[in-house]
N, C-alpha and C positions, 0 to 999 in steps of 0.2 A: 210706273203708272203713266208717265208721260209717253213712254215709247209704246205703251199698249194702247194709248189714246191715238197716236200718230198711225199705227198699224190698222186700228180700227177704221180711222178717217179714210185711209188709202184704199181700204177693201170694202167700203159701203155699198159701192156700186156692182160688187161682184154677185154673180147670179147665185140665188140660194142663201145668201147672208142677211139680206134685207127684204122686207115687203115693199111693194110699190106704194108711194104717196101719192095723193091726188095732184094733179098738175098745178103748178104755181106755189106749192108749199115748199119751204125751204127747211132744210135741216140744220138745226142750230145745236152746236156742242159747246157747252161752256169749257173754258180751260180749267183744267184741275188745279187746285190751289197747291202751292209747294209746301211740302211737309218736311221739316228738318229731321233727317235720319230717323224716321218711323220704324220701329221694330215690331215684328209680328209677336203678338202675345199668346201664347199657348197656355191652355189651363190643363194641367195634369190632373186627371181623376184618380182618385185614390184606389189601390188595388182592391178587388172584391174580396181576397183573401184575408185582408185587414178588417173588414167589415164584422162587427160584432155578431150579427145574425149568421154569417158565414162561419165564423169561428165556432159558435154555438151548434150549429147544424152539423158541421164536420166532426165535431167530438161526439155528438149523438150518434151519428152514422157508422162509426168505427166498428161497433159490436155487430151492426147489420150487415156490413160489408164481410166481416170475418165469418159470419155465419153462412155466407153464400159460397164459402170455399168448400170443396169437396171433402168428405171425411178421409183422413189419412194422407191428404194433399200437402200437409204442412204449411197451410196458408196460401197455396198456390191455386191459381185457376178460378178465383172468384170474379163473379160478375153481378151487377145490380141493374134492374131496368125498372123505372117507375113511370107508369102512364097516369098522368095526373089531369084533373080538370083544370082549366085556365084560371079559375077563381082561386083554387087551393095553391097554385104555382104563384099567383099575385101575392096572395096572403104571406107566402114565403119569402118575397123578395124578388120574384121573377126566375125565369129560366136561367139567365146567366148567373145569378147568385146561387142557385140550386146546383148548377153544373160546377161552379167553381167550389162549392162545398164538398161535392162528391169527389172531384179531383183532389181536394186537399186532405179529405179522409182517407183515401186510397194511397196517396203518397204517405201519409203518416204510418200506414201499414206496411210500407216498403215496397208498394206495388209499382209496376211500370204501366202506366194506364193508357188506355184507349177510351176516349169519351165522344159520346154524341148528344147534343141537346138541341131541340128545336120546338117551337110553338106553332100550333095551328089554330084554327077557329075554335075547335072542339076538344082539343088534346094537345097537352105538353108532354113531350117524351124526353126522358133523360136516361142515358145509359153509362155506366163505368164498367170497364173490363180490365182485368189484370193481363197483361199480355208478356210478363216475363217468360224466359225459357225456364221451364221446370228441370230440377235435377233428375237424374235417372231414377233415383230411389222413390219419387212419387209419381213416376210416369204410368204405373199400373192404376194407382188410385184415380188418376184423372182419365185414364181410358174407360175404366169401370163407370165413372160418373158420366162420361159421355155416352156410352151404351145405354146407361140407365134413361139418361134424358131422351134420347132417340126412341127407345121402347115406349116411354110415356107419351111422346108425341104421336107415335103411330097408333096408340090405344085412343087417345083423344081424337085423332082423325077418324077413326073408324066408329067412334061412338057418336059422331056428329048426326044430330037429328033425333037421338035417343036419349030423351031427358033422364030416365032412370039410369042408364049407363054413366051418362055425365055426372050425376049428382053422386054417384059411388066414387068416381074419380076425384071429387072434391074441387076446390079452386084450382085454377091453372097456375102455374109457375109465376107468371108475369103478375097475376092477381095477388099472390102470396107475397111477391117481392113489393108490389105498390103498397099493400097493407103495412108491410115492415118499414117501409120507407116513411109512410105517414105516422106510423107509431113512434118512430125515431124523431120525426118533425115535432110532433106533440111534446115529446120529452124536452127537446131544445127549447121550445116556447114556453114550457112550464118552468123550466130551470133558469131562463133568462127572459123575463116577461118584458123588461124594459127595452130590450133590443128590437122589438116588433113594434115599438109605438111611433 
């Protein structure tokens, strides 16, 4: 601290480091008191994965994540995206806790995960995706599911502006996944009401 004070005093006149003071004013720097071997104290935050809300939400999310895996893919290729209102996310503990719960649930299912989580003024988005390399015997099921999703996306894009066609298609996959996430969150909150107080 004393060395930093000396460097500061030596550089006070350097351009860009200080602003000009009015003429006649003197800069006074009090000598720093000597501290006998002061140690920095770091406060370790508990891991979110240990938070009871995270544990409860992760447990409730496991069936939801399993349901996102394509049929015949033996649990590979699952992904869940939830687009939440910021108030809903805050009620559940915030985006970091939700993100941690999704990662925890996916890892308990054996997934190798890629996750995204961010909050904006009107939207909290969280995504978890299984990125394991699938064995050859399930690759056909994954390719069929990819083709099905591509076909559905094309149908939705071509139906844009046609309310009747959109209503026949039903809720979009992200809407369905968001509702499934919220249902799992309700289950977690009902099963462990004390964790959210």
